Structure formats: C-alpha cells, structure tokens
Steps between C-alpha positions, in 0.01 A plus 500: 500500500469211734572452862824661617785266583788542742863458382809489726814645349826418663779753444830331599805719529732530203691817589487667839652827374248526218217408738599776740531742214157426349311428826308831513386471146398134555303597810333787323408269207346250742311771682337617178394145408369450857304826487355386167380176670741269332710394803381314807820527695882524476817505703856387539645189657696599813786268421595710193389234248271736311137576511150396408196671339145359490318632193128498431446449122295338223791301368867404547575698176365817660724443807801431282448840326496677838803299620702580183440872568615485866825704541665199668449286198567777244842569663592130566499547874278197557374188324135408510280190521125513463268242667126503505368489857180342622432727796267368766286781635378507864624332816650154467523314831 
C-alpha cells in the first residue's frame, strides 16, 4: 500500500426524480465512506448540475468500485467521471 491519492468524482444529473428518490441512500453511503476515512469532502453544485465527491484511495480502480455501488449510480440517477487530483496542501498565496 503506497501513498494515498485523491480522486475527484463528478456526478452530473441524469434524472432529477431518481436523484430525489435516492438522495438519502446516497448521502448515507457517502457518510459511511467518509467515516471510514475514504472521502475528503463532498457536496452538490448549487445550480442543480449535480455533485462532486473527493475520494482518498490507493487507486482509481478502488474509487470506481465505490462509485459503482453509490445508489445514484446503481439507480441511474447520475453519471460519473473520475479524475485523479493533485491536491496542494497548505496555504497558497
């Protein structure tokens, strides 16, 4: 197990009704992953476009496994796109 990496997952809206229906299960799922130390942060875009999750993982494959089990993805409420993120820690002026 090497250094942990950060991955941004964009979750653009596919179906607003399905998203509303599965929102609680999606948030519960993310809270469990966050509590296990696998999520740095997450939230929705205020314009209704969708949301974003920043995962902490060893590999993109690990993140994809988590994403494919997200209720939003399981129920075709959202699409997803995974990008590795080179986070800069500390203050940048």
